[in-house]
C-alpha positions in Angstrom: -33.6 6.9 5.9 -30.8 5.1 3.7 -32.6 2.1 1.6 -29.2 0.5 0.9 -30.5 -0.2 -2.5 -26.7 0.8 -3.9 -25.3 -1.6 -1.2 -26.6 -4.4 -2.6 -24.1 -4.2 -5.3 -20.1 -4.1 -4.8 -17.1 -3.2 -6.9 -14.6 -5.9 -7.4 -11.6 -6.0 -9.5 -11.4 -8.2 -12.3 -8.4 -10.3 -10.6 -10.8 -10.2 -7.8 -13.8 -11.5 -9.6 -11.7 -14.1 -10.8 -10.0 -15.8 -7.9 -14.2 -15.9 -6.8 -15.0 -17.7 -10.3 -17.5 -15.1 -11.1 -15.3 -13.8 -14.2 -13.2 -15.7 -16.5 -9.6 -14.0 -16.3 -5.9 -15.2 -17.4 -3.7 -14.2 -14.6 0.2 -14.6 -14.9 -0.5 -14.0 -10.9 -3.6 -14.5 -8.9 -4.4 -11.4 -6.0 -3.7 -12.7 -2.7 -6.2 -10.1 -1.3 -10.2 -9.3 -2.8 -10.2 -5.6 -3.8 -13.5 -4.4 -3.0 -15.1 -0.8 -3.6 -18.5 0.2 -2.1 -20.9 1.1 -4.9 -22.3 4.1 -6.0 -23.4 5.5 -9.9 -22.0 8.9 -8.5 -19.0 10.8 -8.8 -16.9 11.4 -5.6 -17.4 15.2 -4.0 -13.6 15.3 -3.8 -11.6 16.0 -6.6 -8.4 14.0 -6.9 -6.8 15.1 -10.1 -5.7 11.8 -11.0 -8.7 9.9 -10.1 -11.1 8.3 -12.6 -14.1 9.2 -10.1 -13.5 12.5 -9.5 -16.0 15.0 -9.5 -14.4 16.8 -12.2 -13.3 13.7 -14.1 -14.4 12.5 -17.5 -13.3 8.9 -16.9 -14.8 5.6 -16.7 -15.5 5.3 -12.8 -15.2 1.8 -13.2 -11.6 2.4 -13.0 -8.6 2.5 -10.2 -5.4 3.4 -12.1 -5.4 0.4 -14.6 -7.7 -1.8 -12.7 -11.2 -2.2 -13.8 -14.0 -2.3 -10.7 -16.9 -4.5 -11.8 -20.0 -3.8 -10.6 -21.5 -7.4 -9.1 -23.8 -8.5 -6.7 -23.2 -8.2 -2.9 -24.4 -11.2 -1.9 -22.3 -13.6 -3.8 -19.4 -12.2 -3.6 -19.4 -12.0 0.5 -20.5 -16.1 0.1 -17.7 -16.7 -2.4 -15.3 -14.7 -0.5 -15.7 -16.5 2.6 -14.8 -19.7 0.6 -12.3 -18.2 -0.6 -10.5 -17.3 2.5 -11.4 -21.0 3.9 -9.7 -22.3 1.5 -6.5 -19.7 1.4 -7.1 -18.6 -2.3 -7.4 -15.0 -0.9 -6.0 -13.6 2.3 -7.3 -10.5 3.2 -10.1 -8.2 1.7 -9.4 -4.5 0.8 -12.2 -2.0 1.1 -11.9 1.1 -1.5 -14.2 4.2 0.1 -16.0 6.7 -1.8 -17.2 10.7 -0.8 -21.1 10.9 -1.4 -24.2 11.2 0.4 -24.5 7.7 1.9 -20.9 6.2 2.0 -20.8 5.6 5.5 -23.7 3.1 5.1 -22.9 1.7 2.6 -18.7 1.5 4.2 -20.8 -0.7 7.4 -23.5 -2.5 5.4 -20.6 -4.3 3.4 -18.1 -4.7 6.3 -20.9 -6.1 8.4 -22.1 -8.3 5.7 -18.5 -9.7 5.6 -18.3 -10.0 9.1 -21.5 -12.2 9.6 -19.7 -15.1 7.2 -16.1 -14.5 7.5 -13.4 -13.6 9.9 -11.1 -12.6 6.6 -8.9 -9.8 7.7 -10.2 -6.5 6.5 -8.5 -3.4 5.5 -10.3 0.2 4.9 -9.1 2.6 2.6 -11.0 5.7 3.8 -10.1 9.8 3.9 -9.3 11.4 7.2 -12.8 10.4 10.0 -13.6 11.3 13.5 -12.5 9.3 16.4 -16.2 8.2 16.8 -16.0 6.6 13.2 -12.5 4.9 13.9 -13.8 3.1 16.7 -17.1 2.2 15.5 -15.0 1.0 12.4 -13.2 -0.9 15.5 -16.1 -2.6 16.7 -17.5 -3.6 13.1 -14.3 -5.8 12.9 -12.3 -3.8 10.7 -8.8 -5.1 10.9 -6.3 -2.0 9.5 -7.2 1.2 8.0 -5.3 3.3 5.1 -5.8 7.1 4.4 -4.0 8.2 1.4 -1.8 10.9 1.0 -1.2 9.8 -2.1 1.7 13.3 -2.8 4.7 13.3 -1.3 4.7 17.2 0.0 1.8 19.6 1.0 2.6 21.6 -2.1 1.8 18.3 -4.0 -1.0 17.4 -2.1 -2.9 20.9 -2.3 -2.3 20.7 -6.0 -3.3 17.2 -7.1 -6.0 16.8 -3.9 -6.2 19.4 -1.9 -7.9 23.1 -1.7 -6.1 23.9 -5.1 -7.4 21.0 -6.6 -11.1 22.1 -5.8 -11.2 19.2 -3.0 -11.6 19.3 0.5 -8.7 17.8 1.8 -6.0 19.0 3.4 -1.9 17.6 4.1 -2.3 18.7 7.9 -5.9 16.9 8.1 -4.5 13.9 6.4 -1.5 13.9 8.6 -3.9 14.1 11.9 -6.3 11.7 10.6 -3.5 8.7 10.2 -2.1 9.8 13.8 -5.2 9.2 15.5 -6.1 6.2 13.7 -3.2 4.9 15.5 -4.8 5.3 18.3 -7.3 2.6 17.7 -5.4 0.2 15.2 -2.9 -1.5 15.5 -1.7 -1.0 11.7 -2.3 1.9 9.9 -1.3 2.8 6.4 -1.2 5.3 3.6 -0.6 5.3 -0.3 2.1 7.5 -1.8 2.5 8.0 -5.7 5.5 7.9 -7.3 6.2 10.2 -10.1 4.0 13.4 -9.2 7.0 15.4 -10.1 8.6 14.9 -6.1 12.3 14.2 -5.7 14.3 11.4 -4.2 14.2 13.7 -1.1 10.9 14.5 -0.9 9.7 10.9 -0.9 12.3 9.4 1.3 11.6 12.5 3.7 8.1 11.6 3.8 8.3 7.9 4.1 11.0 8.1 7.0 8.2 10.8 8.7 5.5 7.7 8.4 7.5 5.4 9.9 8.2 7.6 13.0 4.0 7.9 13.3 3.7 4.4 12.5 2.2 4.3 9.3 3.1 2.0 7.0 3.4 3.7 3.5 2.3 1.8 -0.1 4.3 2.9 -3.1 2.3 3.3 -6.0 3.5 4.4 -9.5 1.7 7.2 -10.8 -0.6 5.9 -13.6 -2.8 8.4 -16.2 -6.1 7.4 -16.9 -8.1 8.3 -20.1 -10.2 11.2 -18.9 -8.3 12.0 -15.6 -7.6 15.5 -14.9 -4.2 15.5 -14.1 -1.1 14.5 -17.4 2.1 14.6 -15.8 4.1 15.6 -18.5 6.7 12.8 -19.7 9.9 12.3 -18.5 12.9 10.4 -19.2 11.9 6.5 -18.9 15.4 5.8 -17.2 15.2 8.4 -15.0 11.5 7.7 -14.2 12.3 4.1 -12.8 15.1 4.8 -11.5 13.8 7.2 -9.0 11.0 4.1 -8.4 13.6 2.4 -7.5 15.4 4.2 -5.6 12.4 5.3 -3.6 11.7 1.5 -3.2 14.8 0.8 -2.2 15.1 3.5 0.2 11.7 2.6 1.5 12.7 -1.0 2.7 15.8 0.1 4.3 13.5 2.7 6.5 10.8 0.6 7.2 13.2 -2.3 8.2 15.1 -0.2 10.4 18.5 -0.2 8.2 19.0 3.4 7.7 16.7 6.7 8.4 16.1 9.7 6.4 19.3 11.7 8.6 21.6 8.7 7.6 21.0 9.1 3.7 23.0 11.9 1.6 21.3 14.0 -1.5 22.7 16.5 -4.1 19.8 18.3 -5.8 17.7 16.0 -4.3 18.9 12.9 -6.0 19.4 10.1 -3.2 23.2 9.0 -4.1 24.6 7.7 -0.6 21.2 5.2 0.8 23.0 5.4 4.3 24.0 1.8 4.3 27.5 -0.4 3.2 27.5 -0.9 -0.4 27.7 -4.5 0.6 24.0 -4.4 2.4 22.7 -2.8 -0.2 23.6 -5.0 -3.3 22.2 -8.0 -0.9 19.3 -6.6 -0.2 18.5 -6.3 -4.2 19.5 -9.9 -4.7 17.0 -10.6 -2.3 14.1 -8.8 -4.5 11.7 -8.5 -1.5 12.4 -4.9 -1.8 10.5 -4.5 -4.9 7.5 -6.8 -4.3 4.3 -4.8 -4.0 3.7 -3.3 -0.8 0.8 -2.2 1.6 -1.4 -4.3 4.4 -0.4 -7.9 4.3 -1.4 -10.3 2.0 -1.7 -7.5 -0.4 0.3 -8.3 -3.9 -2.0 -6.1 -6.4 -1.3 -7.9 -9.6 -0.8 -5.6 -12.6 -2.5 -2.2 -10.7 -0.2 -0.1 -11.7 1.9 -1.9 -14.6 1.5 -3.6 -17.7 4.2 -6.4 -18.9 6.4 -4.3 -20.3 7.1 -2.4 -17.5 6.5 -3.7 -14.1 7.0 -1.1 -10.9 5.7 -3.5 -7.7 6.4 -7.0 -8.1 3.4 -9.3 -6.9 6.0 -12.0 -6.2 9.6 -12.3 -5.5 11.7 -10.9 -8.6 13.2 -13.9 -10.4 16.8 -13.7 -11.4 16.5 -12.3 -14.7 13.9 -9.6 -12.9 16.6 -8.5 -10.4 19.2 -7.7 -13.2 16.7 -5.4 -14.3 16.7 -3.7 -11.7 20.1 -3.7 -10.9 20.1 -2.3 -14.0 17.5 0.3 -13.6 19.2 1.2 -10.1 22.4 1.8 -12.2 24.6 -0.9 -10.0 25.4 -2.4 -13.2 25.9 -0.9 -16.8 23.2 -1.6 -18.9 
């Protein structure tokens, strides 16, 4: 029987520890969500090639993309999380899982520890589970489940986290897991990593499909972590950021019900017609919300994939200077 030795610790992002007062962290924008990960010193039994925790990775296991998740005392984090939620500093807790023998017990232990003292909304990022597990997560107080697809197409999925990668996952089981989770949870999300080699068309297609099955796709930019198994050949930076901004804008149009995949037009995989008027598109760009962090409500993930030189997901509404930059990246105006 699991003795919860590892569960007495939890990993937390440096930004989260800064808000909780457990680390001195200089932040341009503070996180509005507490980013946590169940604690283990073991590597994950999955082998997602981009992941620092993967079984075949040589990377430091404290990393999730650019973020560093530091092991700290679970009880202290839970106590401070409760206070931070009551004061309005943190509005949600997001728990990342990992596949190892005791992951389920450790996950329940962390969720129950939080629920004993706080009503803070909890999101759980996890691989596809059985209906029984979904039901139990709902009972213990999870508000939203996120099942990361990561890749935009079945072949890319297989390459980076499926059978070809030496992993236990399949595209079909992930889509099925998302569909079934929607039976138990009002909100279900997924993650899409943009920059793995997908086209505009492929990314927009899966976003449209996810909308139809009531799943919210959160966008991440591909970030290489030293020691991981996946290295994407360098692409022209101008093309890469235009691709990311294009997918962001298309996602906004689809999730807001302004346009859908069938309204849009592509040439050789490149999106050339968003399916909405130019005036409407420019108004959305000027507003800036389409380029903010996407995910569960109250999630802003500051600097998760970013550097100060290149912001993919803005943790707050972009300012006027940033909007001008976005227009240039989308080629709305000439640089």
